[in-house]
All heavy atoms as TSV, in Angstrom:
chain	resi	resn	atom	element	x	y	z
A	1	MET	N	N	-32.393	-9.265	14.616
A	1	MET	CA	C	-31.545	-8.088	14.541
A	1	MET	C	C	-30.087	-8.467	14.779
A	1	MET	O	O	-29.210	-7.962	14.109
A	1	MET	CB	C	-32.041	-7.063	15.563
A	1	MET	CG	C	-31.324	-5.771	15.493
A	1	MET	SD	S	-31.709	-4.933	13.957
A	1	MET	CE	C	-31.507	-3.292	14.411
A	2	LEU	N	N	-29.862	-9.337	15.736
A	2	LEU	CA	C	-28.496	-9.763	16.030
A	2	LEU	C	C	-27.913	-10.576	14.874
A	2	LEU	O	O	-26.718	-10.470	14.579
A	2	LEU	CB	C	-28.466	-10.578	17.324
A	2	LEU	CG	C	-27.076	-10.989	17.818
A	2	LEU	CD1	C	-26.240	-9.764	18.122
A	2	LEU	CD2	C	-27.176	-11.883	19.024
A	3	THR	N	N	-28.743	-11.350	14.201
A	3	THR	CA	C	-28.253	-12.152	13.081
A	3	THR	C	C	-27.810	-11.264	11.921
A	3	THR	O	O	-26.822	-11.564	11.250
A	3	THR	CB	C	-29.329	-13.144	12.592
A	3	THR	OG1	O	-30.491	-12.419	12.237
A	3	THR	CG2	C	-29.641	-14.169	13.646
A	4	VAL	N	N	-28.509	-10.168	11.696
A	4	VAL	CA	C	-28.114	-9.225	10.634
A	4	VAL	C	C	-26.767	-8.595	10.990
A	4	VAL	O	O	-25.881	-8.473	10.138
A	4	VAL	CB	C	-29.199	-8.139	10.438
A	4	VAL	CG1	C	-28.722	-7.070	9.474
A	4	VAL	CG2	C	-30.488	-8.759	9.947
A	5	PHE	N	N	-26.617	-8.211	12.246
A	5	PHE	CA	C	-25.346	-7.630	12.693
A	5	PHE	C	C	-24.212	-8.631	12.533
A	5	PHE	O	O	-23.144	-8.297	12.022
A	5	PHE	CB	C	-25.454	-7.174	14.155
A	5	PHE	CG	C	-24.140	-6.734	14.719
A	5	PHE	CD1	C	-23.597	-5.510	14.379
A	5	PHE	CD2	C	-23.425	-7.571	15.574
A	5	PHE	CE1	C	-22.369	-5.105	14.894
A	5	PHE	CE2	C	-22.205	-7.179	16.087
A	5	PHE	CZ	C	-21.670	-5.936	15.742
A	6	LEU	N	N	-24.413	-9.860	12.975
A	6	LEU	CA	C	-23.360	-10.873	12.873
A	6	LEU	C	C	-23.025	-11.195	11.418
A	6	LEU	O	O	-21.849	-11.338	11.064
A	6	LEU	CB	C	-23.778	-12.142	13.619
A	6	LEU	CG	C	-23.785	-12.046	15.134
A	6	LEU	CD1	C	-24.312	-13.334	15.749
A	6	LEU	CD2	C	-22.403	-11.722	15.661
A	7	ALA	N	N	-24.045	-11.299	10.573
A	7	ALA	CA	C	-23.799	-11.573	9.156
A	7	ALA	C	C	-23.016	-10.428	8.516
A	7	ALA	O	O	-22.060	-10.662	7.756
A	7	ALA	CB	C	-25.115	-11.776	8.427
A	8	THR	N	N	-23.370	-9.200	8.827
A	8	THR	CA	C	-22.649	-8.039	8.301
A	8	THR	C	C	-21.220	-8.017	8.806
A	8	THR	O	O	-20.282	-7.752	8.042
A	8	THR	CB	C	-23.375	-6.741	8.709
A	8	THR	OG1	O	-24.727	-6.815	8.279
A	8	THR	CG2	C	-22.710	-5.534	8.105
A	9	PHE	N	N	-21.035	-8.303	10.069
A	9	PHE	CA	C	-19.692	-8.321	10.645
A	9	PHE	C	C	-18.833	-9.398	9.999
A	9	PHE	O	O	-17.665	-9.166	9.672
A	9	PHE	CB	C	-19.785	-8.536	12.167
A	9	PHE	CG	C	-18.453	-8.487	12.843
A	9	PHE	CD1	C	-17.797	-7.287	13.028
A	9	PHE	CD2	C	-17.861	-9.654	13.300
A	9	PHE	CE1	C	-16.560	-7.238	13.648
A	9	PHE	CE2	C	-16.623	-9.626	13.924
A	9	PHE	CZ	C	-15.972	-8.411	14.101
A	10	VAL	N	N	-19.382	-10.577	9.793
A	10	VAL	CA	C	-18.638	-11.680	9.167
A	10	VAL	C	C	-18.251	-11.302	7.739
A	10	VAL	O	O	-17.119	-11.534	7.308
A	10	VAL	CB	C	-19.461	-12.989	9.207
A	10	VAL	CG1	C	-18.866	-14.042	8.292
A	10	VAL	CG2	C	-19.556	-13.501	10.631
A	11	ILE	N	N	-19.163	-10.716	6.994
A	11	ILE	CA	C	-18.855	-10.292	5.616
A	11	ILE	C	C	-17.751	-9.243	5.623
A	11	ILE	O	O	-16.813	-9.296	4.823
A	11	ILE	CB	C	-20.126	-9.765	4.916
A	11	ILE	CG1	C	-21.076	-10.935	4.647
A	11	ILE	CG2	C	-19.782	-9.052	3.618
A	11	ILE	CD1	C	-22.441	-10.517	4.161
A	12	PHE	N	N	-17.829	-8.296	6.539
A	12	PHE	CA	C	-16.807	-7.258	6.649
A	12	PHE	C	C	-15.442	-7.865	6.963
A	12	PHE	O	O	-14.434	-7.515	6.357
A	12	PHE	CB	C	-17.215	-6.250	7.728
A	12	PHE	CG	C	-16.242	-5.127	7.893
A	12	PHE	CD1	C	-16.147	-4.126	6.951
A	12	PHE	CD2	C	-15.407	-5.083	9.001
A	12	PHE	CE1	C	-15.243	-3.082	7.103
A	12	PHE	CE2	C	-14.500	-4.056	9.157
A	12	PHE	CZ	C	-14.416	-3.049	8.209
A	13	VAL	N	N	-15.390	-8.798	7.902
A	13	VAL	CA	C	-14.133	-9.456	8.264
A	13	VAL	C	C	-13.574	-10.240	7.072
A	13	VAL	O	O	-12.363	-10.226	6.818
A	13	VAL	CB	C	-14.330	-10.365	9.501
A	13	VAL	CG1	C	-13.137	-11.275	9.709
A	13	VAL	CG2	C	-14.572	-9.520	10.735
A	14	LEU	N	N	-14.425	-10.905	6.311
A	14	LEU	CA	C	-13.971	-11.641	5.132
A	14	LEU	C	C	-13.386	-10.709	4.074
A	14	LEU	O	O	-12.380	-11.035	3.442
A	14	LEU	CB	C	-15.116	-12.461	4.542
A	14	LEU	CG	C	-15.539	-13.691	5.345
A	14	LEU	CD1	C	-16.781	-14.325	4.726
A	14	LEU	CD2	C	-14.401	-14.692	5.436
A	15	VAL	N	N	-13.993	-9.555	3.890
A	15	VAL	CA	C	-13.469	-8.585	2.920
A	15	VAL	C	C	-12.104	-8.069	3.368
A	15	VAL	O	O	-11.161	-7.989	2.567
A	15	VAL	CB	C	-14.473	-7.423	2.725
A	15	VAL	CG1	C	-13.841	-6.267	1.970
A	15	VAL	CG2	C	-15.701	-7.913	1.994
A	16	VAL	N	N	-11.967	-7.714	4.631
A	16	VAL	CA	C	-10.683	-7.240	5.142
A	16	VAL	C	C	-9.634	-8.345	5.036
A	16	VAL	O	O	-8.491	-8.094	4.644
A	16	VAL	CB	C	-10.820	-6.745	6.602
A	16	VAL	CG1	C	-9.465	-6.478	7.225
A	16	VAL	CG2	C	-11.678	-5.496	6.642
A	17	PHE	N	N	-9.989	-9.568	5.346
A	17	PHE	CA	C	-9.064	-10.693	5.226
A	17	PHE	C	C	-8.633	-10.889	3.775
A	17	PHE	O	O	-7.462	-11.106	3.483
A	17	PHE	CB	C	-9.704	-11.974	5.768
A	17	PHE	CG	C	-8.835	-13.187	5.607
A	17	PHE	CD1	C	-7.717	-13.366	6.405
A	17	PHE	CD2	C	-9.130	-14.142	4.656
A	17	PHE	CE1	C	-6.905	-14.475	6.249
A	17	PHE	CE2	C	-8.335	-15.256	4.494
A	17	PHE	CZ	C	-7.215	-15.419	5.294
A	18	GLY	N	N	-9.565	-10.788	2.840
A	18	GLY	CA	C	-9.244	-10.929	1.421
A	18	GLY	C	C	-8.301	-9.843	0.944
A	18	GLY	O	O	-7.354	-10.104	0.188
A	19	MET	N	N	-8.521	-8.613	1.391
A	19	MET	CA	C	-7.635	-7.520	1.001
A	19	MET	C	C	-6.244	-7.711	1.591
A	19	MET	O	O	-5.239	-7.479	0.923
A	19	MET	CB	C	-8.231	-6.182	1.441
A	19	MET	CG	C	-9.430	-5.801	0.629
A	19	MET	SD	S	-10.299	-4.276	1.082
A	19	MET	CE	C	-9.288	-3.425	2.193
A	20	SER	N	N	-6.148	-8.153	2.836
A	20	SER	CA	C	-4.843	-8.359	3.445
A	20	SER	C	C	-4.120	-9.536	2.792
A	20	SER	O	O	-2.903	-9.500	2.616
A	20	SER	CB	C	-4.972	-8.579	4.950
A	20	SER	OG	O	-5.683	-9.772	5.212
A	21	LEU	N	N	-4.849	-10.555	2.404
A	21	LEU	CA	C	-4.232	-11.683	1.713
A	21	LEU	C	C	-3.682	-11.235	0.359
A	21	LEU	O	O	-2.582	-11.626	-0.031
A	21	LEU	CB	C	-5.262	-12.799	1.528
A	21	LEU	CG	C	-4.741	-14.117	0.993
A	21	LEU	CD1	C	-3.736	-14.713	1.951
A	21	LEU	CD2	C	-5.895	-15.073	0.767
A	22	GLY	N	N	-4.407	-10.394	-0.354
A	22	GLY	CA	C	-3.924	-9.846	-1.613
A	22	GLY	C	C	-2.668	-9.025	-1.427
A	22	GLY	O	O	-1.737	-9.084	-2.236
A	23	TYR	N	N	-2.600	-8.263	-0.341
A	23	TYR	CA	C	-1.398	-7.485	-0.061
A	23	TYR	C	C	-0.217	-8.399	0.229
A	23	TYR	O	O	0.884	-8.179	-0.263
A	23	TYR	CB	C	-1.630	-6.542	1.125
A	23	TYR	CG	C	-0.363	-5.869	1.579
A	23	TYR	CD1	C	0.171	-4.821	0.860
A	23	TYR	CD2	C	0.306	-6.305	2.712
A	23	TYR	CE1	C	1.342	-4.215	1.262
A	23	TYR	CE2	C	1.474	-5.704	3.117
A	23	TYR	CZ	C	1.994	-4.656	2.398
A	23	TYR	OH	O	3.153	-4.065	2.789
A	24	LEU	N	N	-0.424	-9.434	1.020
A	24	LEU	CA	C	0.663	-10.342	1.367
A	24	LEU	C	C	1.193	-11.091	0.148
A	24	LEU	O	O	2.385	-11.344	0.042
A	24	LEU	CB	C	0.205	-11.345	2.429
A	24	LEU	CG	C	-0.051	-10.764	3.811
A	24	LEU	CD1	C	-0.649	-11.828	4.721
A	24	LEU	CD2	C	1.215	-10.217	4.402
A	25	VAL	N	N	0.328	-11.441	-0.776
A	25	VAL	CA	C	0.748	-12.194	-1.952
A	25	VAL	C	C	1.497	-11.302	-2.940
A	25	VAL	O	O	2.557	-11.673	-3.436
A	25	VAL	CB	C	-0.486	-12.840	-2.641
A	25	VAL	CG1	C	-0.124	-13.419	-3.984
A	25	VAL	CG2	C	-1.066	-13.918	-1.750
A	26	LYS	N	N	0.991	-10.100	-3.197
A	26	LYS	CA	C	1.588	-9.236	-4.218
A	26	LYS	C	C	2.668	-8.308	-3.684
A	26	LYS	O	O	3.428	-7.741	-4.452
A	26	LYS	CB	C	0.510	-8.422	-4.909
A	26	LYS	CG	C	-0.390	-9.272	-5.754
A	26	LYS	CD	C	-1.171	-8.426	-6.685
A	26	LYS	CE	C	-1.984	-9.321	-7.601
A	26	LYS	NZ	N	-2.572	-8.601	-8.681
A	27	ARG	N	N	2.726	-8.087	-2.379
A	27	ARG	CA	C	3.695	-7.185	-1.760
A	27	ARG	C	C	3.667	-5.797	-2.396
A	27	ARG	O	O	4.688	-5.178	-2.643
A	27	ARG	CB	C	5.115	-7.748	-1.869
A	27	ARG	CG	C	5.349	-8.984	-1.098
A	27	ARG	CD	C	5.574	-8.637	0.332
A	27	ARG	NE	N	5.992	-9.843	1.044
A	27	ARG	CZ	C	5.767	-10.029	2.297
A	27	ARG	NH1	N	5.163	-9.119	2.990
A	27	ARG	NH2	N	6.151	-11.118	2.890
A	28	LYS	N	N	2.488	-5.313	-2.691
A	28	LYS	CA	C	2.313	-3.999	-3.280
A	28	LYS	C	C	1.602	-3.106	-2.288
A	28	LYS	O	O	0.677	-3.532	-1.621
A	28	LYS	CB	C	1.442	-4.127	-4.528
A	28	LYS	CG	C	2.104	-3.748	-5.803
A	28	LYS	CD	C	1.154	-3.979	-6.939
A	28	LYS	CE	C	1.091	-2.747	-7.776
A	28	LYS	NZ	N	0.232	-2.932	-8.937
A	29	THR	N	N	2.020	-1.857	-2.205
A	29	THR	CA	C	1.340	-0.947	-1.294
A	29	THR	C	C	-0.026	-0.580	-1.850
A	29	THR	O	O	-0.258	-0.613	-3.051
A	29	THR	CB	C	2.157	0.342	-1.092
A	29	THR	OG1	O	2.362	0.951	-2.363
A	29	THR	CG2	C	3.492	0.042	-0.452
A	30	LEU	N	N	-0.921	-0.223	-0.975
A	30	LEU	CA	C	-2.245	0.192	-1.395
A	30	LEU	C	C	-2.156	1.527	-2.114
A	30	LEU	O	O	-1.421	2.416	-1.693
A	30	LEU	CB	C	-3.173	0.296	-0.187
A	30	LEU	CG	C	-3.398	-0.994	0.579
A	30	LEU	CD1	C	-4.259	-0.722	1.809
A	30	LEU	CD2	C	-4.051	-2.031	-0.286
A	31	GLN	N	N	-2.894	1.678	-3.195
A	31	GLN	CA	C	-2.847	2.894	-3.991
A	31	GLN	C	C	-4.262	3.360	-4.293
A	31	GLN	O	O	-5.176	2.557	-4.418
A	31	GLN	CB	C	-2.132	2.642	-5.314
A	31	GLN	CG	C	-0.704	2.207	-5.156
A	31	GLN	CD	C	-0.088	1.845	-6.500
A	31	GLN	OE1	O	-0.765	1.803	-7.502
A	31	GLN	NE2	N	1.194	1.590	-6.499
A	32	GLY	N	N	-4.385	4.656	-4.477
A	32	GLY	CA	C	-5.654	5.210	-4.917
A	32	GLY	C	C	-5.775	5.089	-6.432
A	32	GLY	O	O	-4.801	4.853	-7.139
A	33	SER	N	N	-6.962	5.272	-6.938
A	33	SER	CA	C	-7.172	5.120	-8.376
A	33	SER	C	C	-6.875	6.389	-9.158
A	33	SER	O	O	-6.762	6.355	-10.375
A	33	SER	CB	C	-8.605	4.676	-8.639
A	33	SER	OG	O	-9.490	5.663	-8.159
A	34	CYS	N	N	-6.730	7.526	-8.489
A	34	CYS	CA	C	-6.580	8.793	-9.204
A	34	CYS	C	C	-5.128	9.114	-9.535
A	34	CYS	O	O	-4.865	10.035	-10.289
A	34	CYS	CB	C	-7.194	9.928	-8.401
A	34	CYS	SG	S	-6.339	10.240	-6.850
A	35	GLY	N	N	-4.167	8.437	-8.977
A	35	GLY	CA	C	-2.768	8.709	-9.274
A	35	GLY	C	C	-2.085	9.536	-8.213
A	35	GLY	O	O	-0.868	9.563	-8.143
A	36	GLY	N	N	-2.827	10.238	-7.409
A	36	GLY	CA	C	-2.261	10.994	-6.298
A	36	GLY	C	C	-1.309	12.095	-6.730
A	36	GLY	O	O	-1.526	12.789	-7.716
A	37	ILE	N	N	-0.219	12.249	-6.005
A	37	ILE	CA	C	0.742	13.313	-6.237
A	37	ILE	C	C	1.449	13.139	-7.578
A	37	ILE	O	O	1.782	14.120	-8.233
A	37	ILE	CB	C	1.750	13.359	-5.074
A	37	ILE	CG1	C	1.038	13.860	-3.831
A	37	ILE	CG2	C	2.923	14.259	-5.401
A	37	ILE	CD1	C	1.898	13.948	-2.624
A	38	SER	N	N	1.661	11.916	-8.002
A	38	SER	CA	C	2.359	11.696	-9.266
A	38	SER	C	C	1.566	12.257	-10.448
A	38	SER	O	O	2.144	12.621	-11.464
A	38	SER	CB	C	2.642	10.215	-9.475
A	38	SER	OG	O	1.448	9.491	-9.563
A	39	SER	N	N	0.256	12.350	-10.335
A	39	SER	CA	C	-0.545	12.932	-11.417
A	39	SER	C	C	-0.339	14.441	-11.519
A	39	SER	O	O	-0.652	15.041	-12.539
A	39	SER	CB	C	-2.023	12.607	-11.231
A	39	SER	OG	O	-2.522	13.268	-10.091
A	40	LEU	N	N	0.197	15.053	-10.455
A	40	LEU	CA	C	0.492	16.486	-10.470
A	40	LEU	C	C	1.891	16.779	-10.989
A	40	LEU	O	O	2.300	17.931	-11.065
A	40	LEU	CB	C	0.342	17.070	-9.058
A	40	LEU	CG	C	-1.033	16.949	-8.422
A	40	LEU	CD1	C	-0.983	17.424	-6.981
A	40	LEU	CD2	C	-2.043	17.736	-9.214
A	41	GLY	N	N	2.647	15.730	-11.304
A	41	GLY	CA	C	4.009	15.914	-11.798
A	41	GLY	C	C	5.051	15.963	-10.698
A	41	GLY	O	O	6.201	16.302	-10.942
A	42	MET	N	N	4.657	15.634	-9.467
A	42	MET	CA	C	5.597	15.637	-8.347
A	42	MET	C	C	5.977	14.193	-8.031
A	42	MET	O	O	5.146	13.307	-8.056
A	42	MET	CB	C	4.958	16.284	-7.121
A	42	MET	CG	C	4.573	17.723	-7.318
A	42	MET	SD	S	3.619	18.396	-5.940
A	42	MET	CE	C	4.753	18.245	-4.596
A	43	GLU	N	N	7.251	13.967	-7.735
A	43	GLU	CA	C	7.690	12.619	-7.396
A	43	GLU	C	C	7.574	12.330	-5.908
A	43	GLU	O	O	7.495	11.185	-5.508
A	43	GLU	CB	C	9.136	12.410	-7.841
A	43	GLU	CG	C	9.285	12.388	-9.339
A	43	GLU	CD	C	10.692	12.061	-9.767
A	43	GLU	OE1	O	11.444	11.506	-8.943
A	43	GLU	OE2	O	11.036	12.366	-10.906
A	44	LYS	N	N	7.611	13.363	-5.096
A	44	LYS	CA	C	7.517	13.171	-3.650
A	44	LYS	C	C	6.737	14.320	-3.031
A	44	LYS	O	O	6.503	15.338	-3.676
A	44	LYS	CB	C	8.896	13.039	-3.033
A	44	LYS	CG	C	9.830	14.189	-3.361
A	44	LYS	CD	C	11.215	13.936	-2.829
A	44	LYS	CE	C	12.121	15.093	-3.228
A	44	LYS	NZ	N	13.417	14.995	-2.675
A	45	VAL	N	N	6.361	14.163	-1.780
A	45	VAL	CA	C	5.521	15.149	-1.109
A	45	VAL	C	C	6.287	16.449	-0.867
A	45	VAL	O	O	5.793	17.526	-1.144
A	45	VAL	CB	C	4.982	14.581	0.226
A	45	VAL	CG1	C	4.196	15.630	0.967
A	45	VAL	CG2	C	4.131	13.360	-0.043
A	46	CYS	N	N	7.495	16.337	-0.379
A	46	CYS	CA	C	8.272	17.542	-0.105
A	46	CYS	C	C	9.065	17.938	-1.354
A	46	CYS	O	O	9.330	17.119	-2.217
A	46	CYS	CB	C	9.207	17.331	1.082
A	46	CYS	SG	S	10.498	16.123	0.773
A	47	ASP	N	N	9.427	19.176	-1.445
A	47	ASP	CA	C	10.211	19.655	-2.577
A	47	ASP	C	C	11.683	19.803	-2.213
A	47	ASP	O	O	12.380	20.658	-2.752
A	47	ASP	CB	C	9.659	20.995	-3.069
A	47	ASP	CG	C	8.362	20.817	-3.827
A	47	ASP	OD1	O	8.176	19.738	-4.423
A	47	ASP	OD2	O	7.543	21.746	-3.828
A	48	CYS	N	N	12.158	18.980	-1.308
A	48	CYS	CA	C	13.561	19.023	-0.909
A	48	CYS	C	C	14.442	18.544	-2.065
A	48	CYS	O	O	14.106	17.579	-2.736
A	48	CYS	CB	C	13.811	18.115	0.295
A	48	CYS	SG	S	12.746	18.441	1.686
A	49	PRO	N	N	15.573	19.195	-2.298
A	49	PRO	CA	C	16.449	18.739	-3.372
A	49	PRO	C	C	17.096	17.388	-3.040
A	49	PRO	O	O	17.386	16.597	-3.929
A	49	PRO	CB	C	17.505	19.841	-3.492
A	49	PRO	CG	C	17.470	20.564	-2.193
A	49	PRO	CD	C	16.081	20.409	-1.651
A	50	GLU	N	N	17.315	17.128	-1.772
A	50	GLU	CA	C	17.952	15.887	-1.322
A	50	GLU	C	C	17.031	15.213	-0.314
A	50	GLU	O	O	16.614	15.832	0.661
A	50	GLU	CB	C	19.287	16.225	-0.663
A	50	GLU	CG	C	20.069	15.044	-0.155
A	50	GLU	CD	C	20.823	14.331	-1.250
A	50	GLU	OE1	O	21.067	14.921	-2.302
A	50	GLU	OE2	O	21.149	13.169	-1.038
A	51	PRO	N	N	16.677	13.929	-0.516
A	51	PRO	CA	C	15.815	13.256	0.466
A	51	PRO	C	C	16.535	13.061	1.805
A	51	PRO	O	O	17.758	12.955	1.851
A	51	PRO	CB	C	15.504	11.906	-0.177
A	51	PRO	CG	C	16.327	11.799	-1.397
A	51	PRO	CD	C	17.001	13.100	-1.642
A	52	CYS	N	N	15.760	13.003	2.869
A	52	CYS	CA	C	16.340	12.796	4.193
A	52	CYS	C	C	16.848	11.359	4.329
A	52	CYS	O	O	16.588	10.504	3.484
A	52	CYS	CB	C	15.298	13.102	5.277
A	52	CYS	SG	S	13.884	12.010	5.257
A	53	ASP	N	N	17.579	11.095	5.399
A	53	ASP	CA	C	18.184	9.769	5.592
A	53	ASP	C	C	17.139	8.664	5.689
A	53	ASP	O	O	17.316	7.580	5.146
A	53	ASP	CB	C	19.058	9.770	6.850
A	53	ASP	CG	C	20.303	10.642	6.686
A	53	ASP	OD1	O	20.721	10.844	5.523
A	53	ASP	OD2	O	20.838	11.113	7.707
A	54	ALA	N	N	16.045	8.942	6.392
A	54	ALA	CA	C	14.993	7.927	6.525
A	54	ALA	C	C	14.398	7.594	5.158
A	54	ALA	O	O	14.143	6.432	4.852
A	54	ALA	CB	C	13.905	8.423	7.481
A	55	ARG	N	N	14.193	8.607	4.343
A	55	ARG	CA	C	13.642	8.376	2.995
A	55	ARG	C	C	14.632	7.597	2.136
A	55	ARG	O	O	14.243	6.722	1.363
A	55	ARG	CB	C	13.303	9.715	2.338
A	55	ARG	CG	C	12.884	9.592	0.907
A	55	ARG	CD	C	11.481	10.061	0.739
A	55	ARG	NE	N	11.126	10.032	-0.674
A	55	ARG	CZ	C	10.076	9.409	-1.124
A	55	ARG	NH1	N	9.267	8.807	-0.288
A	55	ARG	NH2	N	9.798	9.405	-2.394
A	56	LYS	N	N	15.918	7.899	2.261
A	56	LYS	CA	C	16.943	7.165	1.506
A	56	LYS	C	C	16.935	5.686	1.887
A	56	LYS	O	O	17.056	4.818	1.023
A	56	LYS	CB	C	18.328	7.753	1.762
A	56	LYS	CG	C	18.568	9.072	1.078
A	56	LYS	CD	C	19.969	9.566	1.393
A	56	LYS	CE	C	20.220	10.938	0.837
A	56	LYS	NZ	N	21.540	11.454	1.201
A	57	LYS	N	N	16.778	5.390	3.185
A	57	LYS	CA	C	16.726	4.003	3.641
A	57	LYS	C	C	15.499	3.293	3.075
A	57	LYS	O	O	15.575	2.159	2.618
A	57	LYS	CB	C	16.693	3.947	5.169
A	57	LYS	CG	C	18.007	4.274	5.815
A	57	LYS	CD	C	17.895	4.222	7.327
A	57	LYS	CE	C	19.162	4.691	7.986
A	57	LYS	NZ	N	19.036	4.744	9.440
A	58	ARG	N	N	14.342	3.979	3.101
A	58	ARG	CA	C	13.126	3.386	2.542
A	58	ARG	C	C	13.271	3.135	1.050
A	58	ARG	O	O	12.851	2.091	0.546
A	58	ARG	CB	C	11.921	4.294	2.796
A	58	ARG	CG	C	11.380	4.208	4.195
A	58	ARG	CD	C	10.000	4.831	4.298
A	58	ARG	NE	N	9.927	6.187	3.794
A	58	ARG	CZ	C	10.062	7.288	4.535
A	58	ARG	NH1	N	10.278	7.179	5.826
A	58	ARG	NH2	N	9.974	8.477	3.991
A	59	MET	N	N	13.876	4.077	0.336
A	59	MET	CA	C	14.066	3.918	-1.103
A	59	MET	C	C	15.013	2.757	-1.400
A	59	MET	O	O	14.793	1.988	-2.343
A	59	MET	CB	C	14.596	5.221	-1.714
A	59	MET	CG	C	13.554	6.325	-1.738
A	59	MET	SD	S	14.164	7.980	-2.108
A	59	MET	CE	C	15.036	7.765	-3.623
A	60	ALA	N	N	16.068	2.607	-0.587
A	60	ALA	CA	C	17.017	1.503	-0.781
A	60	ALA	C	C	16.340	0.161	-0.501
A	60	ALA	O	O	16.541	-0.810	-1.236
A	60	ALA	CB	C	18.229	1.691	0.127
A	61	ARG	N	N	15.523	0.100	0.563
A	61	ARG	CA	C	14.802	-1.138	0.863
A	61	ARG	C	C	13.838	-1.499	-0.253
A	61	ARG	O	O	13.726	-2.659	-0.642
A	61	ARG	CB	C	14.039	-1.001	2.182
A	61	ARG	CG	C	14.852	-1.294	3.401
A	61	ARG	CD	C	13.953	-1.514	4.608
A	61	ARG	NE	N	12.935	-0.487	4.753
A	61	ARG	CZ	C	12.930	0.455	5.684
A	61	ARG	NH1	N	13.880	0.512	6.577
A	61	ARG	NH2	N	11.971	1.346	5.732
A	62	GLU	N	N	13.132	-0.497	-0.764
A	62	GLU	CA	C	12.176	-0.741	-1.846
A	62	GLU	C	C	12.897	-1.200	-3.113
A	62	GLU	O	O	12.435	-2.111	-3.803
A	62	GLU	CB	C	11.357	0.515	-2.132
A	62	GLU	CG	C	10.297	0.325	-3.179
A	62	GLU	CD	C	9.229	-0.684	-2.799
A	62	GLU	OE1	O	8.950	-0.833	-1.601
A	62	GLU	OE2	O	8.696	-1.343	-3.708
A	63	ALA	N	N	14.034	-0.597	-3.416
A	63	ALA	CA	C	14.803	-1.011	-4.593
A	63	ALA	C	C	15.300	-2.442	-4.423
A	63	ALA	O	O	15.267	-3.244	-5.366
A	63	ALA	CB	C	15.982	-0.063	-4.809
A	64	GLN	N	N	15.746	-2.789	-3.219
A	64	GLN	CA	C	16.207	-4.152	-2.938
A	64	GLN	C	C	15.055	-5.139	-3.055
A	64	GLN	O	O	15.201	-6.221	-3.613
A	64	GLN	CB	C	16.822	-4.219	-1.534
A	64	GLN	CG	C	17.407	-5.547	-1.185
A	64	GLN	CD	C	18.655	-5.864	-1.992
A	64	GLN	OE1	O	19.327	-4.964	-2.466
A	64	GLN	NE2	N	18.948	-7.125	-2.159
A	65	ARG	N	N	13.888	-4.754	-2.540
A	65	ARG	CA	C	12.714	-5.622	-2.606
A	65	ARG	C	C	12.299	-5.844	-4.069
A	65	ARG	O	O	11.973	-6.956	-4.457
A	65	ARG	CB	C	11.562	-5.001	-1.824
A	65	ARG	CG	C	10.340	-5.886	-1.765
A	65	ARG	CD	C	9.230	-5.283	-0.952
A	65	ARG	NE	N	9.614	-5.186	0.445
A	65	ARG	CZ	C	9.358	-4.145	1.222
A	65	ARG	NH1	N	8.713	-3.123	0.752
A	65	ARG	NH2	N	9.728	-4.151	2.476
A	66	GLN	N	N	12.331	-4.784	-4.867
A	66	GLN	CA	C	11.965	-4.920	-6.278
A	66	GLN	C	C	12.978	-5.784	-7.030
A	66	GLN	O	O	12.622	-6.523	-7.930
A	66	GLN	CB	C	11.887	-3.531	-6.936
A	66	GLN	CG	C	10.717	-2.707	-6.474
A	66	GLN	CD	C	9.386	-3.317	-6.838
A	66	GLN	OE1	O	9.255	-3.988	-7.845
A	66	GLN	NE2	N	8.391	-3.101	-5.998
A	67	GLN	N	N	14.238	-5.686	-6.649
A	67	GLN	CA	C	15.280	-6.467	-7.308
A	67	GLN	C	C	15.142	-7.955	-6.971
A	67	GLN	O	O	15.366	-8.811	-7.826
A	67	GLN	CB	C	16.656	-5.958	-6.864
A	67	GLN	CG	C	17.793	-6.524	-7.638
A	67	GLN	CD	C	19.112	-5.917	-7.184
A	67	GLN	OE1	O	19.266	-5.542	-6.027
A	67	GLN	NE2	N	20.034	-5.790	-8.104
A	68	ASN	N	N	14.753	-8.279	-5.750
A	68	ASN	CA	C	14.638	-9.660	-5.312
A	68	ASN	C	C	13.256	-10.244	-5.556
A	68	ASN	O	O	12.984	-11.364	-5.171
A	68	ASN	CB	C	14.955	-9.777	-3.818
A	68	ASN	CG	C	16.405	-9.475	-3.542
A	68	ASN	OD1	O	17.252	-9.596	-4.413
A	68	ASN	ND2	N	16.692	-9.038	-2.326
A	69	ARG	N	N	12.393	-9.490	-6.176
A	69	ARG	CA	C	11.009	-9.902	-6.379
A	69	ARG	C	C	10.918	-11.038	-7.403
A	69	ARG	O	O	11.556	-11.033	-8.428
A	69	ARG	CB	C	10.211	-8.718	-6.879
A	69	ARG	CG	C	8.760	-8.934	-6.869
A	69	ARG	CD	C	8.074	-7.643	-7.180
A	69	ARG	NE	N	6.929	-7.954	-8.005
A	69	ARG	CZ	C	6.229	-7.084	-8.639
A	69	ARG	NH1	N	6.559	-5.831	-8.592
A	69	ARG	NH2	N	5.201	-7.428	-9.353
A	70	ILE	N	N	10.100	-12.017	-7.082
A	70	ILE	CA	C	9.857	-13.145	-7.970
A	70	ILE	C	C	8.505	-12.925	-8.621
A	70	ILE	O	O	7.506	-12.712	-7.960
A	70	ILE	CB	C	9.864	-14.472	-7.194
A	70	ILE	CG1	C	11.225	-14.700	-6.566
A	70	ILE	CG2	C	9.481	-15.615	-8.119
A	70	ILE	CD1	C	11.269	-15.902	-5.662
A	71	LEU	N	N	8.458	-12.991	-9.918
A	71	LEU	CA	C	7.195	-12.781	-10.620
A	71	LEU	C	C	6.414	-14.013	-10.554
A	71	LEU	O	O	5.728	-14.668	-10.454
A	71	LEU	CB	C	7.426	-12.388	-12.070
A	71	LEU	CG	C	8.202	-11.085	-12.230
A	71	LEU	CD1	C	8.490	-10.860	-13.707
A	71	LEU	CD2	C	7.399	-9.921	-11.697
């Protein structure tokens, strides 16, 4: 019984490690397969006409990261 638990735990840890390694290599955020809010025609969660300062900083960082990205 303990061997089944340990084998399952090791497999689970390997899967999580593989997913994190994929994230580190591609630098892409995790996404769902359905498209999420963008499939509804919305670009962001809130309907504010002007994004808040924190969102502006995140958008600037993301734009900088995309600009410096090496394919």
